[in-house]
VOBA-1610 file (N, C-alpha, C; in pm, whole numbers, padded with zeros to 5 digits, always signed):
BEGIN
Met+05830-08182-03609Met+05926-08194-03717Met+05866-08136-03846Ala+05917-08181-03960Ala+05879-08122-04088Ala+05772-08203-04160Thr+05701-08135-04250Thr+05610-08203-04342Thr+05684-08213-04475Ile+05682-08333-04534Ile+05762-08358-04654Ile+05677-08425-04761Leu+05681-08368-04881Leu+05616-08424-04999Leu+05721-08504-05074Ala+05698-08634-05092Ala+05791-08721-05164Ala+05722-08779-05286Val+05790-08768-05401Val+05731-08812-05528Val+05828-08906-05598Asp+05784-09028-05622Asp+05866-09127-05692Asp+05773-09230-05753Asp+05798-09269-05878Asp+05711-09368-05942Asp+05734-09509-05889Ser+05841-09530-05815Ser+05869-09662-05756Ser+05806-09674-05618Lys+05713-09768-05603Lys+05649-09789-05473Lys+05752-09827-05367Ala+05849-09910-05404Ala+05953-09950-05309Ala+06031-09829-05259Met+06061-09737-05348Met+06136-09617-05308Met+06048-09527-05221Arg+05921-09510-05257Arg+05831-09430-05173Arg+05821-09491-05035Asp+05806-09622-05028Asp+05795-09689-04898Asp+05922-09670-04815Met+06039-09683-04879Met+06164-09668-04805Met+06180-09525-04753Val+06155-09428-04839Val+06165-09287-04798Val+06067-09259-04685Asn+05947-09311-04697Asn+05844-09293-04595Asn+05891-09346-04459Val+05944-09467-04457Val+05990-09529-04331Val+06103-09446-04270Ile+06199-09406-04352Ile+06313-09328-04302Ile+06266-09194-04244Leu+06184-09124-04320Leu+06142-08991-04276Leu+06050-08997-04154Arg+05958-09091-04154Arg+05868-09104-04039Arg+05943-09147-03913Ser+06045-09233-03929Ser+06122-09277-03813Ser+06198-09159-03751Ala+06223-09056-03831Ala+06291-08936-03781Ala+06190-08832-03732Gly+06061-08868-03733Gly+05959-08779-03679Gly+05891-08687-03779His+05921-08704-03907His+05860-08618-04009His+05725-08674-04054Glu+05639-08583-04100Glu+05511-08623-04160Glu+05531-08626-04311Thr+05485-08732-04376Thr+05507-08746-04520Thr+05376-08750-04598Phe+05385-08698-04720Phe+05278-08707-04819Phe+05343-08768-04942Leu+05294-08883-04985Leu+05360-08960-05091Leu+05275-08965-05217Phe+05341-08943-05332Phe+05272-08950-05460Phe+05361-09022-05561Glu+05296-09090-05658Glu+05373-09167-05756Glu+05401-09091-05884Asn+05346-08970-05900Asn+05377-08894-06021Asn+05363-08744-05995Gly+05421-08668-06087Gly+05422-08523-06074Gly+05286-08459-06079Thr+05196-08513-06158Thr+05062-08456-06169Thr+04989-08461-06035Glu+04995-08577-05968Glu+04932-08589-05836Glu+04995-08492-05736Ala+05127-08481-05742Ala+05198-08393-05649Ala+05161-08247-05671Ile+05152-08205-05797Ile+05114-08067-05828Ile+04972-08039-05780Asn+04880-08133-05803Asn+04742-08115-05756Asn+04738-08099-05604Phe+04816-08178-05533Phe+04826-08167-05388Phe+04883-08030-05349Ala+04990-07990-05417Ala+05061-07867-05382Ala+04978-07741-05404Arg+04881-07749-05491Arg+04798-07630-05515Arg+04718-07591-05391Thr+04690-07688-05303Thr+04608-07659-05186Thr+04679-07682-05053Lys+04795-07745-05055Lys+04867-07775-04931Lys+05011-07730-04943Thr+05067-07685-04832Thr+05207-07645-04828Thr+05283-07742-04738Val+05405-07772-04776Val+05492-07858-04696Val+05622-07782-04667Asp+05709-07842-04585Asp+05837-07781-04553Asp+05947-07821-04651Leu+05928-07933-04722Leu+06031-07986-04811Leu+05966-08076-04915Val+06024-08077-05036Val+05983-08169-05142Val+06104-08254-05180Ile+06081-08385-05193Ile+06182-08478-05244Ile+06122-08544-05367Ala+06192-08537-05481Ala+06135-08589-05605Ala+06236-08666-05688Asp+06188-08771-05750Asp+06266-08847-05848Asp+06276-08763-05975Val+06380-08785-06053Val+06394-08715-06180Val+06317-08786-06290Asn+06337-08917-06305Asn+06277-08993-06414Asn+06146-09057-06371Met+06036-08995-06414Met+05903-09049-06386Met+05823-09042-06515Pro+05732-09137-06536Pro+05650-09132-06658Pro+05556-09011-06653Gly+05522-08961-06770Gly+05432-08846-06778Gly+05509-08717-06759Met+05518-08671-06636Met+05589-08548-06604Met+05719-08582-06532Thr+05832-08537-06585Thr+05958-08563-06518Thr+05966-08483-06388Gly+06056-08524-06302Gly+06075-08451-06178Gly+06121-08309-06202Ile+06203-08288-06304Ile+06250-08154-06336Ile+06134-08065-06380Asn+06045-08118-06463Asn+05925-08041-06502Asn+05836-08013-06382Met+05825-08112-06293Met+05743-08094-06174Met+05800-07981-06087Val+05932-07977-06071Val+05994-07872-05991Val+05962-07735-06051Ser+05972-07722-06183Ser+05940-07595-06248Ser+05796-07553-06219Lys+05704-07649-06226Lys+05564-07620-06199Lys+05543-07583-06051Leu+05611-07653-05961Leu+05600-07619-05819Leu+05648-07477-05793Arg+05758-07440-05856Arg+05812-07306-05837Arg+05717-07198-05887Gly+05625-07235-05974Gly+05524-07143-06024Gly+05406-07125-05929Ile+05400-07205-05824Ile+05295-07193-05723Ile+05350-07103-05613Asp+05281-06993-05586Asp+05334-06891-05493Asp+05390-06948-05364His+05313-07033-05297His+05358-07082-05167His+05466-07191-05176Tyr+05514-07221-05297Tyr+05625-07314-05316Tyr+05750-07245-05371Ser+05747-07114-05380Ser+05861-07043-05441Ser+05989-07057-05359Asp+05978-07074-05227Asp+06096-07083-05141Asp+06110-07216-05067Ile+06022-07312-05097Ile+06028-07443-05031Ile+06150-07519-05084Pro+06234-07575-04996Pro+06347-07654-05047Pro+06300-07777-05124Ile+06370-07807-05233Ile+06338-07923-05316Ile+06466-08002-05341Leu+06462-08131-05306Leu+06574-08222-05330Leu+06536-08323-05437Met+06628-08350-05529Met+06608-08453-05629Met+06674-08580-05577Leu+06600-08690-05578Leu+06650-08821-05534Leu+06645-08913-05655Thr+06763-08948-05711Thr+06762-09012-05841Thr+06887-09096-05869Thr+06874-09185-05966Thr+06989-09261-06014Thr+07070-09180-06115Glu+07013-09072-06166Glu+07083-08987-06263Glu+07207-08927-06200Ser+07314-08916-06279Ser+07435-08855-06224Ser+07500-08756-06321Ser+07440-08735-06437Ser+07502-08647-06535Ser+07497-08501-06489Glu+07604-08430-06517Glu+07610-08287-06482Glu+07501-08209-06556Tyr+07468-08253-06678Tyr+07363-08187-06754Tyr+07230-08193-06679Lys+07193-08314-06631Lys+07066-08329-06557Lys+07070-08249-06427Lys+07183-08253-06359Lys+07195-08175-06234Lys+07177-08027-06262Gly+07237-07980-06372Gly+07222-07840-06411Gly+07078-07804-06444Lys+07011-07893-06517Lys+06869-07869-06551Lys+06783-07865-06424Ala+06812-07955-06331Ala+06736-07959-06206Ala+06757-07829-06128Lys+06880-07785-06120Lys+06910-07660-06047Lys+06843-07542-06116Gln+06850-07541-06250Gln+06787-07434-06329Gln+06636-07429-06305Ser+06575-07545-06286Ser+06431-07552-06266Ser+06391-07511-06123Gly+06489-07507-06031Gly+06458-07464-05895Gly+06493-07562-05786Ala+06555-07675-05821Ala+06593-07772-05719Ala+06709-07719-05636Asn+06709-07752-05508Asn+06813-07705-05417Asn+06924-07805-05393Gly+06899-07933-05425Gly+07000-08034-05397Gly+06975-08162-05472Trp+07071-08253-05463Trp+07072-08376-05542Trp+07118-08489-05452Ile+07041-08597-05443Ile+07079-08715-05365Ile+07080-08834-05461Ala+07194-08901-05467Ala+07207-09015-05558Ala+07150-09142-05495Lys+07074-09218-05576Lys+07028-09351-05537Lys+07139-09449-05570Pro+07154-09558-05501Pro+07076-09593-05382Pro+07117-09505-05264Val+07020-09476-05180Val+07043-09385-05069Val+07030-09460-04937Thr+07112-09422-04842Thr+07100-09479-04707Thr+07017-09385-04622Ala+06967-09435-04512Ala+06890-09352-04419Ala+06974-09234-04372Asp+07101-09259-04339Asp+07187-09152-04290Asp+07206-09041-04393Arg+07230-09080-04519Arg+07250-08979-04624Arg+07123-08901-04652Leu+07008-08970-04654Leu+06881-08902-04679Leu+06852-08802-04567Leu+06866-08845-04444Leu+06836-08756-04331Leu+06937-08641-04322Ala+07062-08665-04358Ala+07161-08558-04358Ala+07123-08451-04462Ala+07079-08495-04580Ala+07038-08400-04685Ala+06915-08323-04642Val+06819-08392-04583Val+06696-08328-04534Val+06731-08223-04429Asn+06815-08260-04333Asn+06851-08169-04226Asn+06930-08049-04277Lys+07005-08070-04385Lys+07086-07961-04441Lys+06998-07851-04502Val+06887-07890-04565Val+06805-07788-04635Val+06686-07738-04553Leu+06650-07808-04447Leu+06539-07759-04365Leu+06587-07648-04273Pro+06503-07545-04255Pro+06541-07440-04161Pro+06546-07496-04018His+06642-07450-03942His+06657-07503-03805His+06598-07410-03703
//
């Protein structure tokens, strides 16, 4: 299956995403902030990134922009998983390089459907 980098400042959300993705056979790499995720991404490549928008320090949107600046992340699908719903934030996320938006609270079915939609088959 796929390798997935998931970034969320909420431990409960990271744990839930981890359980859902691993139960579907995916390998996960979990980080609580954008800085840790960027440091990881500089040396490792994954098949998909899932990131929260609102995180302390570096926002998810800023993290996406930085990921897109790393050569081997220029075409990796990136999904935003967030409570945000404003069209402005969605536009900023898309502008920064995000491929999709998943609203919290999320169910296992919705998360896996979004993952399957953006992963190459």
